[in-house]
ROLO-945563 format. One record per residue (C-alpha): residue in three letters; residue number from 1; x, y, z. Coordinates in nm, 2 decimals, decimal comma. Example, Ala and Ser with C-alpha at 12.3 -4.5 7.8 and 13.67 -1.06 7.14 Angstrom:
[site ALA 1 [1,23 -0,45 0,78]]
[site SER 2 [1,37 -0,11 0,71]]
//
This chain:
[site MET 1 [11,80 8,56 12,00]]
[site THR 2 [11,68 8,65 12,34]]
[site THR 3 [11,91 8,65 12,64]]
[site PRO 4 [11,83 8,70 13,01]]
[site ASP 5 [11,93 9,07 12,99]]
[site THR 6 [11,74 9,16 12,67]]
[site ALA 7 [11,38 9,14 12,57]]
[site SER 8 [11,19 9,02 12,27]]
[site PHE 9 [11,06 9,31 12,05]]
[site ASP 10 [10,83 9,33 11,75]]
[site GLU 11 [11,06 9,49 11,49]]
[site SER 12 [10,85 9,45 11,18]]
[site PRO 13 [10,81 9,78 10,99]]
[site GLU 14 [10,43 9,73 10,98]]
[site ALA 15 [10,40 9,72 11,35]]
[site PRO 16 [10,25 10,03 11,51]]
[site ALA 17 [10,51 10,27 11,65]]
[site GLU 18 [10,41 10,20 12,01]]
[site ALA 19 [10,47 9,83 11,96]]
[site ARG 20 [10,81 9,87 11,82]]
[site ALA 21 [11,11 9,92 12,05]]
[site LEU 22 [11,35 10,20 12,00]]
[site LYS 23 [11,69 10,04 12,04]]
[site VAL 24 [11,98 10,27 12,12]]
[site THR 25 [12,34 10,15 12,11]]
[site VAL 26 [12,60 10,38 12,26]]
[site ARG 27 [12,97 10,31 12,21]]
[site VAL 28 [13,16 10,49 12,49]]
[site ASP 29 [13,51 10,57 12,58]]
[site ALA 30 [13,69 10,79 12,83]]
[site SER 31 [14,02 10,97 12,84]]
[site PHE 32 [14,19 11,13 13,14]]
[site ASP 33 [14,42 11,44 13,11]]
[site PHE 34 [14,65 11,42 13,42]]
[site PRO 35 [14,78 11,79 13,41]]
[site THR 36 [14,43 11,94 13,40]]
[site ARG 37 [14,24 11,65 13,58]]
[site VAL 38 [13,98 11,66 13,30]]
[site VAL 39 [13,80 11,35 13,19]]
[site GLY 40 [13,69 11,35 12,83]]
[site VAL 41 [13,39 11,12 12,74]]
[site GLY 42 [13,32 11,02 12,39]]
[site LEU 43 [12,98 10,88 12,29]]
[site VAL 44 [12,87 10,74 11,95]]
[site VAL 45 [12,49 10,70 11,95]]
[site HIS 46 [12,32 10,45 11,71]]
[site GLU 47 [11,94 10,42 11,68]]
[site THR 48 [11,72 10,16 11,51]]
[site TRP 49 [11,39 9,99 11,51]]
[site ARG 50 [11,41 9,88 11,15]]
[site PRO 51 [11,60 9,57 11,03]]
[site GLU 52 [11,76 9,78 10,75]]
[site GLY 53 [11,92 9,99 11,02]]
[site GLY 54 [12,20 9,74 11,06]]
[site ARG 55 [12,31 9,56 11,37]]
[site GLN 56 [12,37 9,87 11,57]]
[site GLY 57 [12,16 10,11 11,36]]
[site VAL 58 [12,25 10,44 11,20]]
[site VAL 59 [12,48 10,69 11,38]]
[site VAL 60 [12,25 10,97 11,50]]
[site ALA 61 [12,49 11,16 11,73]]
[site GLU 62 [12,86 11,19 11,81]]
[site LEU 63 [12,91 11,35 12,15]]
[site ALA 64 [13,22 11,48 12,32]]
[site GLU 65 [13,19 11,59 12,69]]
[site ALA 66 [13,44 11,71 12,94]]
[site TYR 67 [13,41 11,67 13,32]]
[site LEU 68 [13,60 11,77 13,64]]
[site ASP 69 [13,59 11,57 13,96]]
[site VAL 70 [13,58 11,22 13,80]]
[site ALA 71 [13,85 11,00 13,94]]
[site ALA 72 [14,08 10,84 13,68]]
[site GLY 73 [13,98 10,50 13,81]]
[site GLU 74 [13,61 10,57 13,76]]
[site MET 75 [13,62 10,73 13,42]]
[site GLU 76 [13,51 10,42 13,22]]
[site ALA 77 [13,22 10,36 13,46]]
[site PHE 78 [13,12 10,73 13,43]]
[site ALA 79 [13,13 10,69 13,05]]
[site ILE 80 [12,89 10,39 13,07]]
[site LEU 81 [12,66 10,59 13,30]]
[site ARG 82 [12,66 10,88 13,05]]
[site GLY 83 [12,58 10,63 12,77]]
[site LEU 84 [12,27 10,50 12,96]]
[site GLU 85 [12,16 10,86 13,04]]
[site VAL 86 [12,19 10,95 12,67]]
[site ALA 87 [11,99 10,63 12,57]]
[site ARG 88 [11,72 10,72 12,83]]
[site ALA 89 [11,70 11,09 12,71]]
[site ARG 90 [11,65 10,96 12,35]]
[site GLY 91 [11,35 10,75 12,47]]
[site ALA 92 [11,51 10,41 12,43]]
[site THR 93 [11,33 10,10 12,56]]
[site LEU 94 [11,63 9,88 12,48]]
[site ALA 95 [11,98 10,01 12,55]]
[site ARG 96 [12,31 9,85 12,46]]
[site VAL 97 [12,63 10,02 12,59]]
[site ARG 98 [12,95 9,91 12,42]]
[site SER 99 [13,27 9,96 12,61]]
[site ASP 100 [13,63 9,84 12,59]]
[site ALA 101 [13,64 9,82 12,97]]
[site ASN 102 [13,58 9,44 12,97]]
[site PRO 103 [13,63 9,36 13,35]]
[site LEU 104 [13,39 9,64 13,44]]
[site ARG 105 [13,14 9,53 13,17]]
[site HIS 106 [13,15 9,17 13,31]]
[site ARG 107 [13,08 9,29 13,66]]
[site LEU 108 [12,79 9,52 13,55]]
[site LYS 109 [12,64 9,24 13,34]]
[site ALA 110 [12,66 8,98 13,62]]
[site ASP 111 [12,51 9,22 13,88]]
[site HIS 112 [12,24 9,33 13,64]]
[site ARG 113 [12,14 8,97 13,56]]
[site ALA 114 [12,14 8,88 13,93]]
[site GLY 115 [11,95 9,19 14,03]]
[site THR 116 [12,22 9,29 14,28]]
[site GLY 117 [12,44 9,59 14,33]]
[site HIS 118 [12,18 9,86 14,27]]
[site GLU 119 [12,18 9,96 14,64]]
[site ARG 120 [12,55 10,07 14,62]]
[site ALA 121 [12,61 10,44 14,65]]
[site ASP 122 [12,89 10,45 14,39]]
[site LEU 123 [12,89 10,48 14,01]]
[site HIS 124 [12,84 10,10 13,98]]
[site GLY 125 [12,51 10,13 14,18]]
[site GLN 126 [12,40 10,44 13,98]]
[site ILE 127 [12,45 10,25 13,65]]
[site LEU 128 [12,26 9,95 13,78]]
[site ARG 129 [11,97 10,16 13,91]]
[site LEU 130 [11,94 10,34 13,57]]
[site ALA 131 [11,97 10,01 13,38]]
[site ARG 132 [11,66 9,89 13,57]]
[site THR 133 [11,45 10,16 13,41]]
[site PHE 134 [11,49 10,00 13,06]]
[site VAL 135 [11,29 9,71 12,92]]
[site GLY 136 [11,63 9,55 12,83]]
[site VAL 137 [11,99 9,65 12,87]]
[site GLN 138 [12,31 9,49 12,74]]
[site PHE 139 [12,66 9,57 12,86]]
[site ALA 140 [12,86 9,47 12,55]]
[site TYR 141 [13,22 9,46 12,46]]
[site GLN 142 [13,36 9,69 12,20]]
[site PRO 143 [13,72 9,60 12,11]]
[site ARG 144 [13,95 9,90 12,15]]
[site ARG 145 [14,07 9,87 11,79]]
[site LYS 146 [13,71 9,91 11,68]]
[site ASN 147 [13,62 10,19 11,92]]
[site HIS 148 [13,84 10,45 11,75]]
[site LEU 149 [13,56 10,71 11,70]]
[site ALA 150 [13,45 10,72 12,06]]
[site HIS 151 [13,82 10,72 12,17]]
[site ARG 152 [13,89 11,02 11,94]]
[site LEU 153 [13,59 11,21 12,07]]
[site ALA 154 [13,70 11,14 12,43]]
[site ARG 155 [14,05 11,27 12,36]]
[site ALA 156 [13,91 11,58 12,19]]
[site ALA 157 [13,67 11,64 12,47]]
[site ARG 158 [13,96 11,70 12,71]]
[site ALA 159 [14,01 12,04 12,54]]
[site LEU 160 [13,65 12,15 12,60]]
[site ALA 161 [13,54 12,36 12,90]]
[site PRO 162 [13,48 12,10 13,16]]
[site ILE 163 [13,17 12,08 13,38]]
[site ARG 164 [13,12 11,91 13,72]]
[site PRO 165 [12,90 11,60 13,72]]
[site THR 166 [12,57 11,66 13,89]]
[site ALA 167 [12,45 11,45 14,18]]
[site ARG 168 [12,25 11,15 14,06]]
[site SER 169 [12,02 10,93 14,26]]
//
């Protein structure tokens, strides 16, 4: 099924590699440690371009990252941004970022479909600018009760040596 924020892809195993789309699904979560002011980001990366890969594809990476200087109110948006960056780094043409931050996800989805918000200077604008670099992007809901692996990675990441996020365009 094709929706306005996705694209149609040739997924047959016989299709040449360049005609097939690498689909990357990243389940994300963030956790804030108030005493240390560290944000932990958990990312579970799935890849597929074959039907036998399942709906999301096989898990190819589980990432735990720790950051300083990310406001508690922006941590879920930062996790979504990191999810898109990971998908881009893996060479994805179609990216799906699954988050339990449903109001944020709805705003991103609406702005992406309308082609608005990319001029903003905040994380929201950064996410939308990066989303425009993919053939198709979905901002999907991942119920909290089914996001336990990304949540566990985010909580564990708070104990890692944190880094400061780099400036992004």
